[in-house]
C-alpha distance (Angstrom), angle and dihedral (degrees) to the residues before:
residue distance angle dihedral
M1 . . .
G2 3.78 . .
F3 3.77 128.8 .
K4 3.84 109.6 -78.1
V5 3.77 128.5 -143.2
Y6 3.78 138.6 174.7
G7 3.75 133.9 -168.0
I8 3.80 150.6 111.6
G9 3.85 113.5 -37.4
S10 3.81 95.2 -179.4
V11 3.76 135.4 -7.1
Q12 3.78 132.0 -160.8
V13 3.81 98.3 -119.0
P14 3.84 129.4 94.6
D15 3.83 114.3 -78.2
N16 3.81 128.5 -147.6
V17 3.81 93.3 -70.2
G18 3.83 94.0 43.9
E19 3.79 96.5 -102.5
T20 3.81 122.1 138.0
I21 3.81 122.6 -158.1
I22 3.80 111.0 -147.3
L23 3.84 106.5 -134.4
D24 3.79 96.3 -147.0
G25 3.79 91.0 50.4
L26 3.84 92.4 53.1
D27 3.79 111.5 104.5
T28 3.84 108.4 -147.4
S29 3.74 99.0 173.0
H30 3.83 92.7 110.1
L31 3.80 97.2 40.0
K32 3.84 105.2 128.9
L33 3.79 114.4 119.4
I34 3.81 143.9 68.5
Y35 3.80 118.9 -145.1
D36 3.75 135.1 -167.8
E37 3.84 110.6 -114.1
H38 3.85 97.6 -30.5
E39 3.81 91.7 -54.7
D40 3.84 116.2 134.6
K41 3.83 102.9 153.1
D42 3.79 97.6 107.2
F43 3.78 144.4 5.6
F44 3.77 93.7 -90.2
N45 3.80 89.6 69.2
L46 3.76 96.1 42.1
I47 3.80 97.3 83.8
G48 3.81 107.9 161.9
R49 3.77 151.0 -20.5
I50 3.82 139.0 -95.5
S51 3.77 105.3 -117.7
Y52 3.80 99.0 -178.2
F53 3.78 138.5 1.8
K54 3.83 138.0 175.3
K55 3.79 137.3 179.8
I56 3.81 109.8 -123.9
H57 3.79 117.6 -165.2
N58 3.82 101.1 174.6
K59 3.79 142.5 4.7
S60 3.82 93.4 -94.2
E61 3.82 90.5 64.8
C62 3.84 92.5 61.9
E63 3.80 109.4 110.7
N64 3.82 101.4 -174.3
P65 3.80 143.6 14.0
K66 3.77 92.5 -89.8
Q67 3.79 93.4 56.8
L68 3.78 91.0 43.3
R69 3.85 89.8 52.4
C70 3.78 89.5 52.7
W71 3.81 92.2 47.5
N72 3.84 91.1 51.5
H73 3.76 89.9 52.2
A74 3.82 97.0 42.5
G75 3.81 98.4 41.8
A76 3.80 89.5 -166.1
P77 3.85 140.3 60.8
F78 3.84 108.2 -57.5
L79 3.78 146.1 170.6
Y80 3.78 109.7 -109.5
A81 3.77 115.9 -153.2
E82 3.80 139.3 -178.2
G83 3.78 123.6 -166.1
E84 3.78 146.9 172.6
L85 3.82 127.3 -138.8
A86 3.82 125.5 -141.0
D87 3.78 93.4 -127.2
D88 3.80 92.7 118.3
S89 3.81 89.0 62.7
D90 3.84 92.8 58.9
H91 3.78 93.2 -104.1
P92 3.83 102.0 162.5
N93 3.79 99.2 -150.0
A94 3.82 90.7 45.0
Q95 3.79 90.4 50.6
S96 3.78 90.9 51.6
A97 3.82 91.3 47.1
A98 3.85 90.9 51.0
A99 3.81 90.2 48.6
M100 3.81 91.4 49.5
I101 3.81 92.3 49.4
K102 3.83 92.6 49.0
F103 3.78 92.6 46.8
T104 3.78 97.4 44.7
S105 3.81 92.0 47.4
R106 3.80 91.9 65.2
P107 3.80 114.5 107.2
D108 3.84 93.4 -123.1
V109 3.82 92.0 54.5
I110 3.80 107.1 30.2
D111 3.85 94.7 84.8
D112 3.83 91.3 55.9
L113 3.80 101.9 40.0
R114 3.75 134.6 13.4
I115 3.80 136.5 173.2
G116 3.82 118.8 -135.2
F117 3.80 144.1 173.0
S118 3.76 125.4 -97.1
V119 3.77 127.3 -171.9
D120 3.82 121.7 -110.2
G121 3.79 116.5 -164.6
G122 3.77 140.6 68.2
I123 3.82 144.4 -59.6
M124 3.79 117.5 -125.9
E125 3.76 100.6 172.5
R126 3.84 138.8 15.6
R127 3.79 126.5 -167.1
D128 3.78 131.1 -163.7
S129 3.79 126.4 -128.6
A130 3.81 90.1 -83.9
G131 3.76 92.3 54.9
N132 3.83 96.1 -106.5
P133 3.86 119.4 139.5
T134 3.82 113.1 -110.9
E135 3.80 140.1 168.9
D136 3.82 91.9 -150.5
K137 3.85 108.3 108.6
E138 3.75 92.5 -158.7
K139 3.79 94.3 54.6
G140 3.86 98.0 29.0
K141 3.83 99.1 71.8
V142 3.78 93.3 144.5
I143 3.80 111.2 83.7
S144 3.82 97.5 -154.3
Q145 3.86 97.9 169.7
S146 3.84 123.2 26.9
M147 3.79 142.4 140.8
V148 3.79 129.7 -132.5
T149 3.82 117.6 -154.5
G150 3.80 97.2 169.7
L151 3.77 146.6 -11.5
S152 3.78 122.7 -116.1
L153 3.78 125.5 -147.5
T154 3.78 108.7 -132.0
V155 3.76 142.3 167.0
K156 3.81 88.8 -137.9
P157 3.79 111.9 40.8
C158 3.83 110.2 -167.9
N159 3.83 87.3 -129.3
P160 3.83 110.4 46.6
K161 3.82 89.5 -153.7
C162 3.82 90.7 67.3
V163 3.79 97.9 90.4
L164 3.81 129.8 147.6
W165 3.79 138.2 -153.6
P166 3.83 134.3 -153.5
E167 3.78 114.2 -100.2
N168 3.83 88.0 -118.3
D169 3.81 103.9 47.9
L170 3.78 107.5 -128.2
T171 3.79 91.1 -156.4
K172 3.81 87.9 80.5
S173 3.81 95.4 48.0
D174 3.75 132.2 98.2
M175 3.77 87.7 -110.3
A176 3.80 89.9 68.8
A177 3.79 96.0 41.1
V178 3.83 101.1 49.1
P179 3.83 121.6 62.6
P180 3.87 114.7 -120.2
K181 3.76 91.7 -118.4
R182 3.80 92.0 63.6
Y183 3.79 90.9 52.5
Y184 3.77 90.2 50.1
E185 3.80 94.0 49.2
A186 3.85 92.9 46.6
L187 3.82 91.7 50.2
R188 3.81 91.4 53.4
K189 3.82 88.7 67.0
S190 3.78 113.2 100.4
Q191 3.78 98.7 -115.9
A192 3.78 94.8 50.4
A193 3.79 92.6 42.7
A194 3.82 92.3 51.4
S195 3.74 91.1 60.0
F196 3.77 99.2 33.5
N197 3.81 98.4 122.7
E198 3.79 93.7 49.4
R199 3.82 99.5 42.1
V200 3.78 108.9 32.6
S201 3.77 120.9 86.0
K202 3.78 124.1 -138.8
D203 3.78 89.7 -105.6
L204 3.76 90.5 53.8
Q205 3.80 91.4 48.2
L206 3.80 87.1 55.7
L207 3.79 89.5 53.6
M208 3.84 88.2 50.4
K209 3.78 88.3 54.2
L210 3.81 91.5 51.1
G211 3.79 90.6 45.8
K212 3.78 92.0 55.1
L213 3.77 89.2 57.0
N214 3.86 87.8 66.2
K215 3.80 88.6 -135.7
S216 3.74 133.4 116.2
L217 3.80 117.9 -114.7
T218 3.82 88.4 -106.4
D219 3.78 91.5 56.0
Y220 3.83 91.2 44.3
F221 3.75 93.1 54.6
A222 3.79 94.0 42.6
A223 3.78 88.8 66.0
F224 3.81 127.5 97.6
T225 3.79 122.8 -112.6
D226 3.82 133.9 173.7
M227 3.77 139.6 -137.5
R228 3.79 127.4 -162.8
C229 3.81 122.1 -141.6
Q230 3.83 108.3 -123.7
Q231 3.83 90.2 -154.4
C232 3.86 103.9 52.3
G233 3.82 102.5 6.7
K234 3.80 97.3 -120.8
T235 3.81 114.3 150.4
H236 3.75 117.8 -135.6
R237 3.78 118.1 -155.8
F238 3.85 118.5 -162.9
F239 3.78 144.6 151.6
K240 3.79 113.1 -90.1
A241 3.81 90.1 -134.2
G242 3.72 122.3 87.0
G243 3.76 136.2 -64.1
N244 3.78 105.9 29.8
I245 3.79 99.6 55.6
P246 3.84 103.9 126.9
N247 3.76 121.4 -130.9
A248 3.84 94.6 -175.8
C249 3.83 137.9 31.2
D250 3.80 111.3 -98.4
K251 3.83 89.6 -149.0
C252 3.83 105.0 49.6
S253 3.88 99.5 8.5
S254 3.80 93.3 -125.4
Q255 3.78 112.2 156.5
F256 3.83 119.1 -116.5
S257 3.77 115.3 -132.3
L258 3.79 121.9 -125.2
S259 3.80 85.4 -116.8
S260 3.79 90.8 60.8
I261 3.76 92.7 45.3
W262 3.81 91.8 48.3
K263 3.85 91.4 51.5
S264 3.81 91.0 49.2
L265 3.80 93.1 50.5
N266 3.79 90.2 52.2
K267 3.80 98.5 49.6
C-alpha cells in the first residue's frame, strides 16, 4: 500500500495572486489523480490517486479529526482530499514525493519547508468584485466556475492554506522525539550496525547521512545547493532552507519535479 496523505486541496480565500476559487463553483466530478508539481505529460509525473474528497463549508460538516484539523487550518470553506502515492510500486517520483512529505512534516523542518496541494484543472468563469462576469484576469479575481482534474504536490502552493499531512502524523513518532545525533550514535554500536539494512527505515538512513556531515540540521539547511533545469540547462542556486526553493525554472518556466528538488536538498 502506498504512502497516504490528507489535506486541503482548495480553499475559498485569496491565493498568492489574489484569486479566490468559489467552492460551490468547483466541479470535482473528474478529480482522480495526484501529480508532481503540475506536470502531467508522462507517467513519471503521475504519482498517485485521490482516494476520497469532500467539500466542507463549515465546522459542523467535519466528520473526523483529520477534517477538523484541516478546517482549523483553513478557517474557510475548503475542499478536503485524501490520496495515496505509488511509492510502494517503485515509482521514483512518488518515492521522492513521499520522502519529501515525511521529511518536511518533522517539527524541526516544517517551519522552513512544507509540501502542499495545488489545483490542476481549468477556469470556466471569472467575476469581478461586483459579481459581474469578465474575461479580464486583472479584474476577474473571483473564480466563480472551475474544474479540478487533479491535485499537484508542490513546494510552493499558490494558496499557502493548501497544506497536507501524512496519514500517520510524524509529530507523534520517535523520529520527532529523538534528536538525529542520538540515532547516529546508537547506530554506530556494533549490534545496531550489523543489522542496519534490515532495521533502519529510509527516514533514519537520511538522518544517518546528515549525522555523517557533522553538522546540525540548522547548519545543513543554511547551506547552498543547486538544481539544473533539464529543459534549458540553467543552473539554479538556492538556500536549502525554506522560502526560496524554486519549483520552476525562471528562464524557460519548466516545472521542477519533487524528485529533482529532493536530490538537490540532499547534495
